[in-house]
C-alpha positions as CSV (number, residue, x, y, z in Angstrom):
1,M,0.0,0.0,0.0
2,A,1.0,3.6,-0.7
3,Q,-0.5,6.8,0.6
4,I,-0.7,9.4,-2.0
5,I,-1.9,13.0,-2.0
6,C,-4.2,13.2,-5.1
7,L,-3.1,16.0,-7.3
8,A,-4.7,14.9,-10.6
9,N,-7.9,13.0,-11.5
10,S,-8.1,13.9,-15.2
11,W,-9.7,12.7,-18.4
12,K,-7.8,10.0,-20.2
13,L,-9.4,8.2,-23.2
14,G,-12.8,7.8,-21.6
15,E,-11.4,6.9,-18.2
16,R,-9.1,8.7,-15.8
17,C,-5.5,9.4,-15.0
18,I,-4.8,9.5,-11.3
19,A,-1.5,11.0,-10.0
20,G,-0.1,12.4,-6.8
21,I,2.7,12.7,-4.3
22,N,3.7,9.6,-2.3
23,L,3.8,10.8,1.3
24,A,6.6,8.4,2.2
25,T,9.0,9.5,-0.5
26,G,7.8,12.9,-1.6
27,Q,7.9,11.6,-5.2
28,W,5.3,11.7,-7.9
29,V,3.3,8.5,-8.5
30,R,1.0,7.7,-11.4
31,P,-1.0,4.5,-10.6
32,V,-1.6,2.6,-13.9
33,S,-4.0,-0.3,-14.6
34,S,-2.9,-3.5,-16.3
35,L,-6.4,-3.7,-17.7
36,Y,-5.3,-1.1,-20.3
37,P,-1.7,-2.2,-21.2
38,E,-1.5,0.3,-24.0
39,D,-1.9,3.4,-21.8
40,G,-2.6,2.5,-18.2
41,R,-5.8,4.5,-17.8
42,V,-7.7,3.8,-14.5
43,P,-11.3,2.4,-14.9
44,R,-14.2,3.7,-12.8
45,N,-14.8,0.5,-10.9
46,M,-11.2,0.5,-9.8
47,R,-10.8,4.1,-8.7
48,I,-14.3,4.9,-7.1
49,I,-14.2,5.0,-3.3
50,Q,-17.5,4.6,-1.5
51,G,-19.3,5.9,-4.6
52,K,-17.1,9.0,-5.1
53,E,-14.3,9.9,-7.5
54,P,-10.9,10.7,-5.8
55,A,-10.8,14.4,-5.3
56,L,-7.8,16.7,-5.4
57,L,-6.1,16.9,-2.0
58,D,-7.6,13.5,-0.9
59,I,-5.1,11.3,0.8
60,L,-5.6,7.9,-1.0
61,E,-4.3,4.5,0.1
62,I,-3.7,2.5,-3.0
63,P,-2.3,-1.0,-3.5
64,L,0.6,-0.6,-5.8
65,E,3.4,-2.8,-7.2
66,N,7.0,-1.7,-6.9
67,N,7.3,-1.0,-10.6
68,G,5.1,-0.4,-13.7
69,P,5.3,0.2,-17.5
70,D,7.0,3.4,-18.6
71,F,5.4,3.4,-22.1
72,G,8.8,4.4,-23.4
73,F,9.3,7.6,-21.5
74,E,7.3,8.0,-18.2
75,S,9.2,7.5,-14.9
76,E,6.4,7.8,-12.4
77,N,4.3,4.8,-13.2
78,L,3.5,2.0,-10.7
79,T,1.1,-0.8,-11.5
80,I,-2.1,-1.0,-9.4
81,A,-2.1,-4.2,-7.4
82,T,-5.1,-6.3,-6.2
83,G,-6.8,-4.6,-3.3
84,T,-9.2,-1.9,-2.3
85,W,-8.6,1.9,-2.6
86,K,-9.3,3.9,0.5
87,R,-9.6,7.6,1.3
88,V,-7.7,8.1,4.6
89,G,-7.5,11.8,5.0
90,Q,-7.3,15.3,3.4
91,A,-4.3,17.4,2.8
92,Q,-4.2,21.2,3.1
93,C,-2.9,23.5,0.5
94,K,-0.1,24.7,2.8
95,D,1.0,21.1,3.1
96,I,1.8,20.7,-0.6
97,L,3.2,24.1,-1.5
98,Q,6.6,22.4,-0.8
99,Y,6.1,20.1,-3.8
100,C,5.9,22.9,-6.3
101,G,8.9,22.2,-8.5
102,K,11.8,24.7,-8.5
103,Y,12.6,24.1,-12.1
104,P,13.5,26.7,-14.8
105,Y,10.8,25.4,-17.1
106,V,7.4,23.8,-16.8
107,L,8.3,20.2,-17.8
108,H,11.7,20.5,-19.4
109,N,11.3,23.4,-21.9
110,S,9.4,26.5,-22.9
111,N,7.3,24.7,-25.5
112,K,3.8,23.3,-25.3
113,Y,5.2,19.8,-25.7
114,V,8.1,17.5,-25.2
115,T,9.3,14.8,-27.6
116,V,9.8,11.2,-26.6
117,T,13.3,11.3,-28.1
118,Y,14.3,14.1,-25.8
119,L,12.9,12.3,-22.7
120,Q,14.6,9.1,-23.7
121,S,17.9,11.0,-23.9
122,L,17.7,11.7,-20.2
123,P,18.5,9.3,-17.3
124,F,15.3,7.5,-16.3
125,Y,14.8,9.4,-13.0
126,Q,15.0,12.8,-14.8
127,R,12.2,11.9,-17.3
128,R,9.6,14.0,-15.5
129,T,6.1,13.8,-16.9
130,L,4.3,15.4,-13.9
131,Q,5.0,18.7,-12.2
132,L,3.2,20.8,-9.6
133,V,3.5,24.4,-10.6
134,Y,2.7,27.6,-8.5
135,A,0.8,29.7,-11.1
136,Q,0.9,33.3,-10.2
137,E,-1.5,34.0,-13.0
138,L,-4.0,31.6,-14.6
139,V,-6.1,32.8,-17.6
140,V,-8.6,30.4,-19.1
141,S,-10.3,30.5,-22.5
142,N,-12.8,28.4,-24.5
143,A,-11.4,28.4,-28.0
144,Q,-14.1,29.3,-30.6
145,G,-17.0,28.2,-28.5
146,S,-15.7,24.6,-28.3
147,Q,-16.0,22.5,-25.1
148,K,-12.2,22.3,-24.9
149,W,-11.0,24.7,-22.3
150,Q,-7.5,26.0,-22.3
151,A,-5.4,28.0,-19.9
152,T,-2.3,30.1,-20.0
153,L,-0.3,30.3,-16.8
154,L,2.7,32.3,-15.5
155,T,4.7,30.7,-12.8
156,N,6.1,32.6,-9.9
157,K,9.5,32.2,-11.6
158,G,8.2,34.1,-14.7
159,Q,7.9,31.0,-16.9
160,P,4.8,30.8,-19.1
161,L,2.8,27.9,-20.4
162,T,0.5,29.0,-23.2
163,N,-2.8,27.5,-24.2
164,A,-2.5,24.2,-22.5
165,R,-5.6,22.0,-22.6
166,I,-7.4,21.6,-19.2
167,T,-8.3,18.0,-18.5
168,D,-9.5,18.5,-14.9
169,P,-13.2,17.5,-15.1
170,I,-14.2,19.2,-11.9
171,F,-12.6,22.5,-12.8
172,V,-14.0,22.4,-16.3
173,K,-17.5,21.9,-14.9
174,R,-17.0,25.1,-12.8
175,L,-15.8,27.0,-15.9
176,E,-18.8,25.8,-17.8
177,S,-21.0,27.3,-15.1
178,G,-19.4,30.7,-15.6
179,Y,-16.7,30.6,-12.9
180,L,-13.3,32.2,-13.6
181,P,-10.3,31.8,-11.3
182,K,-9.1,34.9,-9.4
183,N,-6.4,33.9,-7.1
184,P,-3.0,32.2,-7.7
185,C,-3.3,28.4,-8.1
186,M,-1.3,25.2,-7.8
187,V,-1.5,23.5,-11.1
188,T,-0.6,19.9,-11.9
189,V,0.9,19.8,-15.4
190,S,1.1,16.3,-17.1
191,L,2.5,15.1,-20.4
192,S,0.1,13.3,-22.7
193,L,0.9,10.2,-24.7
194,P,2.5,11.0,-28.1
195,Y,0.0,12.6,-30.4
196,L,0.4,14.2,-33.8
197,P,-1.8,17.3,-34.2
198,S,-1.8,17.0,-38.0
199,N,-0.4,15.2,-41.0
200,N,1.9,18.2,-41.6
201,W,3.8,17.8,-38.3
202,E,7.5,17.5,-38.9
203,G,9.7,15.6,-36.4
204,D,8.9,13.2,-33.5
205,P,5.4,12.9,-32.2
206,P,5.0,15.3,-29.4
207,C,3.8,14.7,-25.8
208,W,1.5,17.7,-25.1
209,K,1.6,19.5,-21.7
210,L,-1.9,19.2,-20.1
211,I,-3.3,21.0,-17.1
212,A,-4.5,17.9,-15.2
213,G,-5.4,19.5,-11.9
214,I,-6.1,23.0,-10.6
215,I,-6.2,23.9,-6.9
216,E,-7.1,27.6,-6.4
217,L,-5.5,29.1,-3.3
218,S,-7.6,31.0,-0.8
219,D,-6.4,34.3,0.7
220,Y,-5.6,32.3,3.8
221,D,-3.4,29.8,1.8
222,L,-1.4,32.7,0.4
223,I,-0.1,33.5,3.9
224,F,2.1,30.4,3.6
225,V,3.5,31.2,0.1
């Protein structure tokens, strides 16, 4: 069993991608299901706890193996073992500010994507595909009236991420009701599986940077920043 602070429960090919910080190690973990060996998405019957989806900041107890498939480039994956998921607590925003990565870029570079070739050129432990970012500014948009929400963020280090798709279902629902974020946020940025945007793309298939979880900070939380 591992206890994980849930920092992402995002859409993934009709199911969900769950990810968070392992309380014992302080490292990112992405539980992956062997039921979907091609991408590891987590089915509903596996992740639902007492009738509810895992929520951001939930402390989850999840049965995990000691390793998992990396799909060629991901370093955080652990296979979900047999057993029952439990919700054992709730983290506070002030508890996880420490996990905001102190990196010069949001996931390796200033682009909206990272290539598999680049990730494979790095030592395995440096192949980061998840990052918690302190977003000083978060501006959301709904491109051309579509249902695909995007956000542009600026980190407290001055690093931008432009027009990244939001895959956090709960936050998208709030946006659809007319809500707009006002305060700084903690944002989980995740890399997608390789995806070509068009037949005209030149070079390696890109892994796109996705906004997989958004936690808006309250005025009280900002005291601890």
